[in-house]
C-alpha positions in Angstrom: -5.5 -81.1 -49.2 -2.9 -83.5 -50.5 -0.9 -83.9 -47.3 2.1 -85.3 -49.2 2.4 -82.7 -51.9 1.0 -79.9 -49.9 -1.5 -79.0 -52.6 -5.1 -78.0 -52.7 -7.9 -78.8 -55.1 -10.3 -76.1 -56.2 -12.8 -77.1 -53.6 -10.2 -77.2 -50.8 -8.8 -73.9 -51.8 -12.3 -72.4 -51.9 -13.1 -73.6 -48.5 -9.8 -72.3 -47.1 -10.5 -68.8 -48.6 -14.2 -68.9 -47.6 -15.5 -68.4 -51.2 -17.5 -70.5 -53.6 -15.6 -73.0 -55.7 -16.9 -71.2 -58.8 -15.0 -68.1 -57.7 -11.7 -69.9 -57.6 -12.5 -71.6 -60.9 -13.3 -68.2 -62.5 -10.0 -66.7 -61.5 -8.1 -69.8 -62.5 -9.8 -69.8 -65.9 -8.9 -66.1 -66.2 -5.3 -67.0 -65.9 -4.5 -65.0 -62.8 -4.6 -68.0 -60.5 -2.8 -70.7 -62.3 -2.6 -74.2 -60.8 0.7 -75.7 -59.9 -0.1 -79.0 -61.5 -2.9 -81.5 -62.1 -3.8 -84.7 -60.3 -3.8 -88.0 -62.0 -7.5 -87.5 -62.6 -6.9 -84.2 -64.3 -8.0 -82.0 -61.4 -6.2 -78.6 -60.9 -4.1 -78.3 -57.8 -2.7 -75.2 -56.0 0.0 -74.6 -53.5 0.4 -72.2 -50.5 1.5 -69.4 -52.9 -1.8 -69.7 -54.7 -3.6 -69.3 -51.3 -1.8 -66.0 -50.8 -2.4 -65.0 -54.4 -6.2 -65.7 -54.1 -6.4 -63.7 -50.9 -4.8 -60.7 -52.7 -7.2 -61.1 -55.6 -10.2 -61.1 -53.3 -8.9 -58.0 -51.5 -8.4 -56.2 -54.7 -11.8 -57.2 -55.9 -13.3 -56.0 -52.6 -11.7 -52.6 -53.4 -13.5 -52.5 -56.7 -10.6 -53.4 -59.1 -11.5 -55.1 -62.3 -10.0 -58.2 -63.9 -7.5 -56.3 -66.1 -6.2 -54.2 -63.2 -5.7 -57.3 -61.1 -4.0 -59.1 -63.9 -1.6 -56.1 -64.5 -0.6 -56.1 -60.8 -0.1 -59.8 -60.5 1.9 -59.8 -63.8 3.9 -57.0 -62.3 3.1 -54.6 -65.1 2.3 -52.0 -62.4 3.2 -51.6 -58.8 0.6 -51.8 -56.0 1.2 -48.1 -55.3 0.6 -47.1 -58.9 -2.5 -49.2 -59.0 -3.8 -47.7 -55.8 -3.2 -44.2 -57.0 -5.1 -44.9 -60.2 -7.9 -46.4 -58.3 -8.2 -43.5 -55.9 -8.7 -41.2 -58.9 -11.4 -43.5 -60.3 -13.1 -43.6 -56.9 -13.0 -39.8 -56.7 -14.7 -39.5 -60.0 -17.4 -42.0 -58.9 -17.9 -40.2 -55.6 -18.4 -36.9 -57.5 -21.0 -38.6 -59.7 -22.8 -40.1 -56.7 -22.9 -36.7 -55.0 -24.4 -35.2 -58.1 -26.9 -38.0 -58.4 -27.8 -37.6 -54.7 -28.1 -33.8 -55.1 -30.4 -34.2 -58.1 -32.7 -36.7 -56.4 -32.8 -34.7 -53.2 -33.7 -31.5 -55.1 -36.4 -33.4 -57.0 -37.8 -34.7 -53.7 -37.8 -31.3 -52.1 -39.4 -29.4 -55.0 -43.1 -29.0 -54.5 -44.1 -28.0 -58.0 -44.9 -30.8 -60.4 -44.2 -28.5 -63.3 -40.7 -27.7 -62.0 -40.1 -31.4 -61.3 -41.0 -32.4 -64.8 -38.8 -29.6 -66.3 -35.8 -30.8 -64.3 -36.4 -34.5 -65.1 -36.6 -33.7 -68.8 -33.3 -31.9 -68.6 -31.7 -34.8 -66.7 -33.0 -37.3 -69.2 -31.0 -35.6 -72.0 -27.8 -36.4 -70.3 -26.9 -38.7 -67.5 -25.3 -37.3 -64.3 -22.2 -39.4 -65.1 -21.9 -38.0 -68.6 -22.5 -34.4 -67.4 -19.8 -34.8 -64.7 -17.4 -36.2 -67.3 -18.0 -33.1 -69.5 -17.2 -30.8 -66.6 -14.2 -32.9 -65.6 -12.8 -32.9 -69.1 -13.4 -29.2 -69.5 -11.6 -28.4 -66.2 -8.7 -30.7 -67.1 -8.3 -29.1 -70.5 -8.9 -25.5 -69.7 -7.0 -25.3 -66.4 -4.1 -27.7 -67.3 -0.9 -26.0 -66.3 -2.5 -23.0 -64.7 -0.4 -21.7 -61.8 -2.7 -19.0 -60.6 -4.3 -20.2 -57.3 -7.6 -18.5 -58.4 -7.7 -21.0 -61.3 -7.7 -23.9 -58.8 -10.5 -22.3 -56.8 -12.6 -21.8 -60.0 -12.0 -25.4 -61.1 -13.2 -26.6 -57.6 -16.4 -24.6 -57.9 -17.1 -26.3 -61.2 -16.3 -29.9 -60.1 -18.4 -30.0 -57.0 -22.0 -29.3 -56.2 -22.8 -28.3 -52.6 -23.8 -31.2 -50.4 -27.4 -29.9 -50.3 -27.7 -27.6 -53.3 -30.6 -25.2 -53.7 -32.8 -25.6 -56.8 -30.9 -22.5 -58.2 -27.5 -24.1 -57.7 -28.6 -27.4 -59.3 -30.0 -25.5 -62.2 -26.7 -23.5 -62.5 -24.7 -26.7 -62.5 -26.9 -28.2 -65.3 -26.6 -25.0 -67.3 -22.8 -25.0 -66.7 -22.5 -28.6 -68.1 -24.3 -27.5 -71.2 -22.2 -24.4 -71.6 -18.8 -26.0 -71.3 -19.8 -28.6 -73.9 -19.5 -25.8 -76.5 -16.1 -26.3 -78.1 -15.8 -22.7 -79.1 -16.4 -21.7 -75.5 -13.8 -24.2 -74.3 -11.2 -22.6 -76.6 -12.0 -19.2 -75.3 -11.6 -20.1 -71.6 -8.4 -22.0 -72.4 -7.1 -18.9 -74.1 -8.0 -16.8 -71.1 -6.2 -19.2 -68.7 -3.1 -19.5 -70.9 -2.8 -15.7 -71.3 -3.2 -15.1 -67.6 -6.0 -12.6 -68.3 -9.0 -14.7 -67.6 -7.9 -15.4 -64.0 -6.5 -12.0 -63.2 -9.2 -11.3 -60.7 -7.5 -8.3 -59.1 -7.5 -6.5 -62.4 -11.0 -7.6 -63.2 -12.3 -6.5 -59.8 -10.6 -3.2 -60.1 -11.8 -2.2 -63.5 -15.3 -3.6 -63.3 -16.8 -0.9 -61.1 -15.4 1.8 -63.4 -16.7 0.0 -66.5 -20.2 -0.4 -65.0 -20.3 3.2 -63.9 -18.9 5.1 -66.9 -19.3 2.7 -69.9 -22.6 1.4 -68.5 -23.7 5.0 -68.0 -22.8 5.8 -71.6 -24.8 2.8 -72.8 -27.8 4.0 -70.9 -27.5 7.5 -72.3 -27.0 6.3 -75.8 -23.5 7.7 -76.1 -21.7 6.2 -79.1 -18.2 4.9 -78.4 -16.5 6.8 -81.1 -17.9 10.2 -80.1 -16.3 13.0 -78.2 -18.5 12.2 -75.2 -17.5 8.6 -75.6 -13.8 9.5 -75.5 -14.4 11.5 -72.3 -16.1 8.4 -70.7 -13.2 6.2 -71.8 -10.7 8.6 -70.2 -12.5 8.0 -66.8 -11.9 4.3 -67.1 -8.5 4.0 -68.9 -5.7 6.5 -68.4 -5.2 8.6 -71.5 -1.4 8.1 -71.4 -1.7 4.2 -71.4 1.2 2.9 -73.5 0.2 1.4 -76.9 1.4 -2.1 -75.9 -0.8 -2.1 -72.8 -3.7 -0.7 -74.7 -3.4 -3.6 -77.2 -3.3 -6.0 -74.3 -6.4 -4.5 -72.8 -8.2 -4.8 -76.1 -7.3 -8.5 -76.3 -8.6 -8.9 -72.7 -11.8 -7.1 -73.5 -12.4 -9.2 -76.6 -12.4 -12.2 -74.3 -14.6 -10.9 -71.4 -17.1 -9.0 -73.6 -18.5 -12.4 -74.6 -22.0 -13.2 -73.3 -21.0 -16.8 -72.8 -18.1 -15.8 -70.5 -20.4 -13.6 -68.5 -22.9 -16.4 -68.2 -20.0 -18.7 -67.1 -19.1 -16.4 -64.2 -22.8 -16.0 -63.3 -23.2 -19.7 -63.0 -20.0 -20.1 -61.0 -21.2 -17.4 -58.6 -24.5 -19.3 -58.2 -22.6 -22.5 -57.4 -20.4 -20.7 -54.9 -23.3 -18.9 -53.3 -22.1 -15.4 -54.2 -23.7 -12.5 -56.0 -22.6 -12.2 -59.6 -23.6 -8.5 -59.8 -25.4 -6.8 -62.6 -24.8 -7.8 -66.3 -21.6 -6.3 -67.6 -21.3 -7.4 -71.2 -23.0 -4.3 -72.7 -20.7 -2.0 -70.8 -17.6 -4.1 -71.6 -18.6 -4.3 -75.3 -19.0 -0.5 -75.3 -15.5 -0.1 -73.7 -14.0 -2.4 -76.4 -15.5 -0.3 -79.1 -14.3 2.9 -77.5 -10.8 1.5 -77.1 -10.7 0.5 -80.8 -11.9 4.0 -81.8 -9.6 6.0 -79.6 -6.7 4.0 -78.2 -6.0 0.8 -80.1 -3.0 0.9 -82.4 -4.2 1.8 -85.9 -7.4 3.4 -84.6 -8.2 7.1 -84.4 -6.2 9.2 -81.9 
């Protein structure tokens, strides 16, 4: 240290901070640790403010921040609080990716069948865990953006996180889910469900589902056509005969969404991730009900 000027050379500053001189030189060359002046021999010199600045840089680097983030903070383009909040989100994404990677490796290690292991590894090779997690994160962010229904937040949580120690079935479900939500047509369908409030209306869905499976499902098994007299009788057991036309039209719109095999597969995969029973397949019964509604109740249909 230059005792008269109170300045440090790169070597002196490095020793004071406990880092290699090349580290100080890198940050100085990067422009985030500018020297105060230069000695007569052309050596860069730094003051006490540079010491504090270097300590802050090293702390930010220890937290994982990159050069541009450090530069933005030191140039006061962002506040420390803003930078910390952004970094927390980035770390959360990294943690999710690491949990997925751990779950995948743990499942591979626990599987006894070499055939099963090879099948799983082939699937993983097509898409990295980080890419797959990004697909699901993007889907959740787009599909559930602005959703106020608390059920939507629960569903989004099921999608984002694998259990800490997933079963082989849960891992397979998560892999299948990542492939399903990459379908842009399916993305639009779920977004429509969320925006309309019908896709997450679990109370309505849980109420009507048993009736649909019993009566519409029974009609499917017996070969009853939706537009027949017997079909209308089955419909009346599910949907009140005096349902107003506006509500009938809304029900048809809802059925058009849920009678999609991709939507049913979506709920089956979420049930697997959540460790619950998805129940028997319902698409054939809901498809039959949709046809019956169009034949007997939908505005413009037969009455």
